[in-house]
C-alpha positions in Angstrom: -15.4 -27.1 -12.5 -18.1 -28.6 -14.5 -21.6 -27.6 -15.5 -24.2 -30.3 -15.1 -27.6 -30.7 -16.6 -29.8 -33.8 -16.8 -30.9 -32.9 -20.4 -28.8 -33.9 -23.4 -29.3 -30.6 -25.2 -26.8 -27.8 -24.4 -28.5 -24.6 -25.2 -25.7 -22.1 -24.8 -24.5 -20.7 -28.0 -21.6 -18.7 -26.6 -18.3 -20.1 -28.0 -16.3 -19.1 -25.0 -18.2 -21.5 -22.8 -17.1 -24.5 -24.9 -14.4 -25.5 -22.5 -16.7 -25.4 -19.5 -19.4 -27.4 -21.3 -17.1 -30.0 -22.9 -17.5 -33.7 -22.1 -14.2 -33.7 -20.2 -15.1 -31.5 -17.2 -12.5 -29.1 -16.0 -11.1 -29.9 -12.5 -11.8 -27.7 -9.6 -8.1 -26.8 -9.6 -8.8 -24.6 -12.6 -10.4 -22.1 -10.3 -7.8 -19.5 -9.3 -7.1 -19.5 -5.6 -7.7 -16.2 -4.0 -7.0 -14.9 -0.4 -9.4 -13.0 1.6 -8.2 -9.6 0.5 -8.5 -10.7 -3.2 -12.2 -11.8 -2.8 -13.0 -8.7 -0.8 -11.6 -6.3 -3.3 -13.0 -8.0 -6.4 -16.6 -8.4 -5.2 -19.0 -5.8 -6.5 -21.2 -6.3 -3.5 -20.8 -8.2 -0.3 -24.1 -9.0 1.3 -24.9 -10.8 4.6 -28.4 -11.9 5.7 -31.0 -14.7 5.3 -32.2 -16.2 2.1 -36.0 -15.6 1.9 -36.7 -17.2 -1.4 -35.1 -19.1 -4.3 -37.3 -19.3 -7.4 -36.3 -21.2 -10.6 -37.5 -20.8 -14.1 -36.6 -22.2 -17.5 -35.4 -19.8 -20.2 -37.7 -20.3 -23.3 -34.9 -19.4 -25.7 -32.0 -21.5 -24.4 -33.8 -24.1 -22.4 -31.6 -23.4 -19.4 -32.7 -23.0 -15.8 -32.0 -19.9 -13.8 -32.8 -19.1 -10.2 -33.5 -15.8 -8.6 -32.2 -15.6 -5.0 -33.7 -13.1 -2.6 -31.7 -12.2 0.5 -33.0 -10.1 3.5 -29.8 -8.1 4.0 -28.5 -7.3 7.5 -24.9 -6.3 6.7 -23.5 -5.2 3.4 -20.7 -3.5 1.5 -21.6 -1.0 0.2 -23.6 -0.2 3.4 -26.6 1.2 1.6 -27.8 -2.4 0.8 -28.1 -3.2 4.5 -31.7 -3.4 5.8 -33.1 -4.0 2.3 -34.1 -6.9 0.1 -31.4 -7.9 -2.5 -32.1 -10.1 -5.5 -29.7 -11.7 -7.9 -30.0 -14.2 -10.8 -27.8 -17.2 -11.2 -27.6 -20.3 -13.3 -28.9 -23.4 -11.6 -32.1 -24.8 -10.1 -34.9 -27.3 -10.7 -37.9 -27.0 -12.9 -40.0 -30.2 -13.0 -37.6 -33.1 -13.7 -34.9 -30.9 -15.1 -32.0 -29.8 -12.9 -29.0 -27.6 -13.5 -26.1 -27.2 -11.1 -22.6 -25.8 -11.3 -20.3 -28.4 -9.7 -18.5 -27.4 -6.6 -20.8 -24.5 -6.0 -22.7 -24.8 -2.7 -26.4 -25.1 -2.9 -28.2 -21.9 -1.8 -31.6 -22.6 0.0 -34.4 -20.7 1.6 -33.7 -19.7 5.3 -30.0 -20.1 5.1 -27.9 -17.4 6.7 -25.2 -16.4 4.2 -22.5 -13.9 3.3 -22.0 -13.7 -0.5 -19.1 -12.0 -2.3 -21.1 -11.3 -5.6 -19.6 -10.6 -9.0 -20.7 -7.9 -11.5 -22.4 -10.6 -13.6 -24.1 -13.2 -11.5 -25.9 -15.3 -14.1 -22.8 -17.1 -15.7 -21.5 -20.7 -15.6 -18.7 -19.4 -13.3 -21.3 -18.8 -10.5 -22.6 -15.7 -8.9 -19.7 -15.2 -6.5 -16.1 -14.3 -6.7 -13.9 -17.4 -7.0 -16.9 -19.7 -7.2 -17.1 -21.4 -3.7 -14.5 -19.1 -2.3 -17.0 -16.2 -2.2 -19.7 -18.2 -0.3 -19.9 -18.3 3.6 -22.7 -19.4 5.9 -23.9 -18.0 9.1 -24.3 -20.7 11.8 -26.1 -20.1 15.1 -24.8 -22.0 18.2 -27.7 -23.9 19.7 -26.8 -23.2 23.3 -25.4 -19.7 23.2 -27.5 -18.4 20.3 -24.3 -16.6 19.0 -23.9 -16.5 15.2 -20.6 -17.1 13.6 -19.2 -17.4 10.1 -18.3 -20.7 8.4 -16.9 -21.3 4.9 -18.6 -23.2 2.1 -17.5 -26.5 3.8 -19.0 -25.4 7.1 -15.6 -24.9 8.8 -15.7 -22.1 11.3 -13.8 -19.0 10.4 -11.6 -17.9 13.3 -10.1 -14.8 11.8 -8.0 -13.2 9.1 -4.2 -12.9 9.3 -1.8 -11.7 6.6 -4.7 -11.6 4.0 -5.6 -15.3 4.7 -8.6 -16.8 6.4 -7.9 -18.8 9.5 -10.3 -21.7 9.7 -11.1 -24.2 12.5 -10.8 -28.0 11.8 -13.9 -30.2 11.7 -17.5 -29.1 11.6 -18.6 -25.9 13.1 -21.3 -27.8 14.9 -18.9 -29.8 17.0 -18.9 -29.0 20.7 -15.1 -28.8 20.8 -15.0 -26.3 17.8 -13.4 -22.9 18.8 -15.6 -19.9 18.7 -15.6 -18.2 15.2 -15.9 -14.6 14.2 -19.3 -13.0 14.2 -21.0 -11.4 11.2 -20.1 -7.8 12.3 -16.4 -8.7 12.9 -16.4 -10.4 9.5 -17.7 -7.4 7.7 -15.2 -5.2 9.6 -12.5 -7.3 8.0 -14.2 -7.0 4.5 -14.2 -3.3 4.8 -10.6 -3.1 6.0 -9.3 -5.2 3.1 -11.4 -3.4 0.5 -9.7 -0.2 1.8 -6.2 -1.5 1.3 -6.5 -1.9 -2.5 -3.4 -2.7 -4.4 
């Protein structure tokens, strides 16, 4: 995992971020692999809906760029967030010619359908979601049937959950030969089931 910025000045003063911001970037393998039960249980909130806005601003004190992501929530755990607007702040974005990204974290854009497993603190270099990319899912709509299904961060269709593990289809979710994936409601039923089985 590496933290990228097109400016030479690194404005974070927190010593514990030194390894992440070092010239030799950490490999993606340094992110701890988690199964579906892990990410379900560790997430503070799990929200599913459509991103309605992503607004970026530069922090005057540190010089770093943060984005506020707004999601129109359809499904959520806890359930009281469903039907509401949910906002969270994360590192990354673009202001003028300056861009900040967290490597290996999928780009969140307006009008995307998403399911996000959010951490307690979302505005850190470790990304807003549990397990970085592992806590990011997209909602894809089939052009012919209109049915929505869940894909992972690489747009591989999620077919189900077995023995705490996600079962994914091979290839792009948009391929005609791709098997039908789980829908949003089924996916959230699995989230609730795994959060209820805490260890």
